[in-house]
N, C-alpha and C positions, 0 to 999 in steps of 0.2 A: 498493292496489286488489286485490280478490279475483280470482283467476284464474277464468276461465269454465269450466274443466274441473272437473266435480264430483268426479272421482276423485282429484284432487290434494288435496282437502280433505274427507276422509271425515267423515260425521256421527258424533258421539259415540255409542258403543254404549250405548243406554239400558238394554238388558237386562242388561249387565254391572253397572251400578250397582244395578239392582234385585235381582239375584240374589246379589251379593256379601255383603250383610249376613245373608243367610239361611243361609250355610254353617255357622256355629256351631249354629244351630237344628236343622239337619238332622243334624249330628253328635250333638247332644244327644238328638234323638228316637231315633236308632239305638241309642245307648248305653242309653237308658231302656228301649227295647223289649227289648234283650238282658237287662237286669237283671230286667224283669218276666217274661220267659220263664223265666229261671232260678228266680225266685221261684215261678212257677206249677208248675215241675217239682218243687221242694221241697215245696210245699203238697200236690201230688198224692201224692207218696211218703209224706208224713206222714199224710195222710188215709187212704191205702190200706194203710199199715203196720198189722199187727195189734197190738192193745193187749196188755199183759202177760198179762192173764187169758185172752186169746184165743190168743196165741202159745204159751203154756205152760199151757193149760187154765185151771184156777181158781187157779193159783199165780202170784204176781207181786209186785213191789215196790209198796207203798202206804203213804203217810204215813211214809216213812223206814224202813219195816220190810218184811221179806219175809213175805207172808201167804198162807195157803191158805184160800180161801172154800169152805165146805161147808154146803149148805143155807142157813139164815139165820144161821149162826154163822161164826166165824173162828178159825183156828189160826195162831199165829205159827210161822214155819218158819226153821230155821237148818241149813245143811249144813256139815260139816267134812271136811277132808282132812288127817288126822293126819300123813301123810308128805310133804305138799307145802308149799312156802314160802308160797303163798297158800292158807291152810288154811280159808277160809270161802267159801261160795258160796250163791246164792239159787235159781237156776234150773238152768242147764246146769252140769255138772260138768266142769271144765277138764282133768282127767287121770284115768287109770285108777288102781286101787289101792283100799285100804280107805276107806270113807266112813262118816260118822255123820250121820243125819238126826234132828233134834230137832223135835218138834211140841209146841207149848204152847197149850192151849185157853184162849181168852179168856172164854168163857161158862161158867157153872157147870153148865148142863145137859149139856154134853159130858162132864163127869166122871162122870155117872151112866149114860152110854150106852156101848155096846160099839163099839170101833173095830177095824176089820180093815184090814191093810196088805198091799199086793201090788205087785210090780214085774214088768212083762211087757215082752217085746220089742215094739217098734213095728213092726207088720206091715201097717199101713194101715187101722186102724179097729176099733171095738168088735165089729162083726159078725164079722170074721175071727178075732178073739181068742176069741170064745165058741165057735167051731167046735172048738177043742181048747185050752182055757184052761190046762190043766196043762202042755202041751208048750211054751207060750210064757212060762210063769212062770219068773222067775229068782230071785225072793225072795218069801217069804210069811210073814205072822204072823197067826194065827187071831184071831177076834174076842175082845176082852177089854176090860174097863172099867179106867180109869186114874183112881183117886180124886184123885191129885195134879194131874191135868190135863197132865202132861208125859209124852211118849212118846219113847223113844230107840230108834232103828232103825239097826242096823249091817249092812253088807254090803260085799263086796269085788268090784269090777268088774275082771276080768282082761283084758278086751278092750274097745276103744272100740266105740261103737254108739249106736243110738237106742232109747229106752225110754219107757215110760209108767208113771207112778206112779198107783195107784188107792187111794183112802182111802174106805172104806165105814163109815158110822155108822148103827147101829140102836138104837131105843129100845123101851121096854116098851109104848108106846102105838101101835105100828105105824109109827113114823118110820123112814125109810130114806133116807139122803142119801149120794150118791156124788159124789166129786170126783176128776177125772182131770187129770193134769198131765204132758204130754210133756216130755222132757228128753233131752239128749245127754250122752255121756261121751267126753271126749277129742276132740270134734268141734265145739267152739264156733265156730271160724272158718268151717267149712263151712256151719253153720246160718245164719250172718250173711252169707255170701258173696253171695246175691242182693241184699241191701240195699246192700252195697258196690258191686256192679256197677251198680245203678240210680243211685246217687249219682254214680258216675264218668261214666256215659252222660249224665246230666242236665247235669253240668258241661261236658262236651265240647260238647253241643248248644248250650248258652248261649254258649259261646265262639265257636262257628262262626257263630251268628246275629250276634254282635257284629262278627266279621270281615267278614261279607257286607255289613252296613250301613255299616261304615267304608269298605270299598272303593267302594261305591256313592256315598257322600258325597264321597270323594276324586275320583272320576271327574267328578261333577257340578261340583265346585269348579274342577277343571282346565278344563272346558269354559267355565265362566262367566268365567274369567280369561284366556282365550285372547287374545293381543294381536291388534289389527287388522292386516290385511295392509299391507305398506309401500306408500307412494304410488308410482305409476309415475314413471319418470324424465321430466324436462321435455323436451318435443319440440324438435328442432333447427330453426333458421330455414330457410325455404324458399329454396334456392339457385338454383332454375330461373328466377326472375324477374330476377335480376341486380340491379345497383344501381338505386336509384330515379332517375327522370329529373328533371332540373332544369327547372322551369317557365321558359318563354321570357319575356324582359322586353319 
């Protein structure tokens, strides 16, 4: 027979059964949100990162080659460091010392045009350069035609720094194409440092989001599985009434 005291037989916790199966789903949602957040950070960085032709002017890797885009034409570019173990480069020059830049024209028309080569210090833009071009010029070769289509340009960088290469092509019919490509010497890591910092911050942010959702799911699960309070002790018999009276015969 059931005791009349409702506290002695608590009703089953319906909410517990309802919430318990949802714990894996909540954890999965939190983990999925963290992964999506990290993916969003990566996509944002990739979308906002400059393309090779944008980061280094018109110079960049394309179709497995290092190419310089100038006007409608293309020059294949190869850089060499004769005194370094890694003696070939495309954009930034990893170390100081003597370098050799080789430009190889793909189109025949470039062989009939005059090519001018100049390297200047990167002082913040073409407008500032033109204020005193000679003062910021560190290497120069006057306009000249190259019937073979191959140009060898040698220079020695004694100090690290940031520079801009300028290739100017002029033709007999008034063509004038200018291609600029910024590059660094001995500072490759510093140029890529903002990218490394952004990647690191994005990874940390995604991990923190994951931890926050994991902690929230753990707290919710703990509350859902909280055991019911123990039933109160059975009440003692009433001693004030004494023994029951025996009915008279």
